C-alpha positions in Angstrom: -27.5 -76.5 25.9 -28.8 -73.7 27.7 -27.0 -70.8 26.3 -26.6 -67.3 27.6 -29.4 -64.4 26.8 -26.8 -63.4 24.4 -26.6 -66.7 22.4 -29.9 -66.7 22.6 -30.8 -63.9 21.2 -28.9 -64.6 18.6 -30.4 -67.7 17.7 -33.5 -65.8 17.5 -32.8 -63.3 15.4 -31.2 -65.8 12.9 -34.3 -68.1 12.8 -36.2 -64.5 12.0 -34.1 -63.8 9.4 -34.1 -66.8 8.1 -37.7 -67.3 7.8 -37.5 -63.7 5.5 -34.5 -65.4 3.1 -36.5 -69.2 2.8 -39.5 -67.0 1.3 -37.3 -65.0 -1.3 -35.5 -68.2 -2.2 -38.9 -69.7 -3.2 -39.4 -66.2 -5.6 -35.8 -66.6 -7.0 -36.6 -69.9 -9.1 -39.2 -67.7 -10.7 -36.4 -64.9 -11.6 -33.7 -67.6 -13.1 -35.5 -66.3 -16.5 -33.2 -63.0 -16.2 -30.2 -63.2 -14.2 -30.1 -59.3 -14.1 -33.6 -59.9 -12.2 -32.5 -62.6 -10.1 -28.9 -60.6 -8.9 -31.1 -57.7 -8.1 -33.9 -59.4 -6.1 -31.0 -61.5 -4.2 -29.0 -58.0 -3.4 -32.6 -57.0 -2.2 -33.0 -60.1 0.0 -29.8 -59.4 1.7 -30.5 -56.3 2.5 -34.0 -57.2 4.2 -32.0 -60.4 6.1 -29.1 -57.5 7.1 -31.9 -54.9 8.3 -33.9 -57.8 10.6 -30.7 -59.1 12.2 -29.6 -56.0 13.2 -33.2 -54.6 14.8 -33.2 -57.7 16.6 -28.9 -57.8 18.2 -29.4 -54.1 18.4 -32.3 -53.6 19.8 -31.9 -56.1 22.6 -28.4 -54.5 22.7 -28.3 -51.0 21.8 -25.0 -50.6 23.0 -22.8 -53.2 21.2 -20.9 -52.5 18.2 -21.7 -53.7 14.4 -20.3 -54.7 11.4 -22.4 -56.9 8.6 -21.3 -57.6 5.3 -24.2 -55.6 3.7 -24.4 -52.5 6.0 -20.9 -51.7 7.0 -19.5 -50.7 10.7 -20.8 -48.7 14.0 -18.9 -48.3 16.8 -21.5 -48.7 20.0 -21.3 -47.2 23.1 -19.9 -50.1 24.9 -16.7 -50.5 22.3 -15.5 -54.1 24.0 -18.6 -55.9 22.6 -19.4 -56.1 19.0 -22.0 -58.1 16.4 -20.1 -59.5 13.2 -22.7 -60.4 11.1 -23.5 -62.1 7.5 -26.9 -62.2 6.8 -26.4 -64.8 3.6 -23.4 -66.7 3.2 -23.6 -68.4 -0.2 -25.3 -65.8 -2.2 -24.0 -67.3 -5.5 -26.0 -70.4 -4.1 -28.9 -68.9 -3.3 -28.8 -67.0 -6.5 -29.1 -70.4 -8.0 -31.6 -71.8 -6.6 -29.2 -74.1 -4.7 -30.2 -74.9 -0.9 -27.4 -74.1 0.3 -26.4 -70.9 2.8 -26.2 -70.0 5.3 -26.7 -66.7 8.0 -23.7 -65.8 10.5 -24.1 -64.2 13.7 -21.0 -63.7 16.2 -20.1 -61.7 19.0 -16.6 -60.1 19.7 -15.8 -59.5 23.2 -12.6 -57.6 23.9 -11.2 -59.0 20.5 -11.7 -62.0 21.1 -14.7 -64.4 19.4 -17.2 -65.6 22.3 -20.4 -67.4 21.0 -21.3 -68.4 17.1 -24.6 -69.2 15.7 -24.4 -70.4 11.8 -27.8 -71.0 10.6 -29.0 -73.4 7.4 -32.7 -72.7 6.7 -32.9 -74.3 3.6 -31.7 -77.3 5.8 -33.0 -76.1 9.4 -29.6 -76.6 10.7 -29.0 -74.4 13.6 -25.0 -74.7 14.5 -23.8 -72.6 17.4 -21.3 -72.4 20.5 -20.3 -70.3 23.0 -16.2 -70.2 23.9 -15.4 -73.1 26.4 -19.0 -74.9 26.8 -19.1 -76.5 23.5 -20.6 -76.6 19.8 -23.9 -77.8 19.0 -26.6 -78.9 16.5 -30.8 -77.5 16.7 -31.6 -78.1 20.4 -29.6 -81.3 22.3 -26.8 -83.1 19.9 -22.8 -81.7 21.0 -20.6 -81.7 17.7 -16.8 -83.3 17.6 -14.9 -83.4 15.0 -14.7 -86.3 13.0 -11.8 -89.5 13.7 -10.4 -89.9 10.8 -6.7 -90.3 11.2 -5.4 -91.0 7.4 -5.2 -88.3 5.1 -6.0 -90.8 1.9 -9.8 -91.1 3.7 -10.5 -87.4 4.4 -12.7 -85.0 2.6 -11.6 -81.6 2.6 -14.0 -78.8 1.8 -12.3 -75.2 -0.1 -13.1 -72.4 -1.8 -12.0 -71.7 -5.4 -12.2 -68.6 -6.3 -13.4 -66.9 -9.4 -10.6 -65.9 -12.0 -10.2 -62.2 -11.0 -9.2 -63.1 -7.8 -5.2 -63.1 -8.0 -5.4 -66.5 -4.7 -6.7 -68.3 -7.7 -3.1 -69.9 -8.8 -2.3 -70.9 -5.1 -5.5 -72.5 -4.6 -5.4 -74.2 -8.0 -1.6 -75.4 -6.6 -2.8 -76.3 -3.4 -5.9 -79.2 -4.7 -2.7 -80.4 -7.4 -0.7 -81.5 -4.0 -4.0 -82.1 -2.2 -6.0 -84.6 -4.0 -3.6 -87.5 -4.6 -3.3 -87.4 -0.7 -7.3 -87.4 0.3 -10.2 -89.2 -0.4 -10.9 -85.9 -2.4 -12.5 -82.1 -2.3 -15.4 -80.3 -1.9 -16.0 -76.5 -2.9 -19.6 -75.7 -1.3 -19.7 -72.0 -1.9 -20.0 -71.3 2.0 -17.6 -70.5 3.8 -19.8 -70.5 7.1 -20.9 -73.7 6.3 -17.8 -75.4 6.0 -16.6 -74.5 8.7 -19.7 -75.7 10.7 -19.5 -79.0 9.1 -16.0 -79.8 9.8 -17.4 -79.4 13.2 -19.7 -82.0 12.8 -17.4 -84.1 11.9 -18.9 -83.5 8.0 -15.6 -82.4 6.7 -12.6 -84.1 7.5 -10.6 -80.7 7.0 -11.2 -76.9 5.6 -8.9 -74.0 4.3 -9.2 -71.2 2.3 -8.0 -67.6 1.7 -9.0 -64.3 1.0 -12.2 -64.0 3.1 -13.6 -61.4 5.4 -14.2 -61.8 8.8 -17.8 -61.7 8.9 -17.3 -65.2 6.1 -15.1 -67.0 9.5 -15.8 -65.4 13.1 -19.0 -67.6 13.8 -17.7 -70.5 12.1 -13.8 -70.2 13.7 -15.8 -70.8 17.3 -17.7 -73.1 16.1 -15.1 -75.5 15.1 -12.8 -74.8 18.0 -14.8 -75.9 20.6 -16.2 -78.6 18.3 -12.1 -79.9 19.3 -10.9 -78.7 15.5 -7.8 -77.1 15.0 -7.5 -73.9 13.3 -4.8 -71.8 12.0 -4.3 -69.2 9.1 -3.0 -71.1 6.5 0.4 -69.0 6.7 1.8 -70.5 9.6 2.2 -67.5 12.4 -0.4 -65.5 11.4 -4.1 -65.4 13.3 -6.6 -66.5 11.0 -9.3 -63.6 11.7 -6.5 -60.7 11.2 -5.3 -63.1 7.8 -8.7 -63.0 6.5 -7.3 -67.0 5.4 -8.0 -70.4 7.5 -6.5 -74.0 7.9 -9.1 -76.0 9.6 -9.0 -79.8 10.6 -9.5 -82.7 13.3 -6.7 -82.7 15.3 -5.6 -86.2 13.7 -4.9 -85.1 10.3 -3.8 -81.3 11.7 -0.2 -81.9 10.6 -0.6 -83.9 7.7 -3.3 -81.5 6.6 -1.4 -78.1 7.3 2.3 -79.5 5.9 0.5 -80.2 1.9 -1.3 -76.5 1.9 2.1 -75.0 3.6 4.5 -76.0 0.8 3.8 -73.3 -2.1 
């Protein structure tokens, strides 16, 4: 797809930060003997990737605002536009040498997400979308959600929070209700990729609670543009504001939502 100038800037920035992260990822395995050492290294890799993204994105569009996982937020001269960035979604996977992590970049205009990029450097998969122009993978593959219409044949994804998080009991109840109704649930630890995989038809649906805006802003648009229905877990809320997400193809969304919203 021929994208806008902004989308091309986003893709270029993601690739540059991706090269840095791939190089650092190769070093992580050498540090596994010391989890503290590996953890400190990954934190530095995360910060370095955000610095690259900030340099590329704000260098090209210096008037835009910024919201990043590592560096926080800053206002721009143009109050209507903002970059929303997670330089390393799936940090725990990265730390453990698991090649399932991504860079997430979204562009917000007047409160709406108008462009999104989710880049998986380890697999060289670039998922991207612009509002009204569909969702795409790499240079030419148009993304569409799956066509499965029966819950019992569907695979879903979620994030299971660690024990300290207050959403753990609700998620465990979700799993207890959903597992008998579907073909399986996957927990791969990268929200941006979970949404991109729904867009690509690899997952049939995804839900999660207690998310940050940078976790889901880009994937939210990519999933929508691929034909997914995207809502908050609690009906009537806006997912990007609530920090919860419920997403599936059109055919099974209602059945899926009914199971998750029982609690």
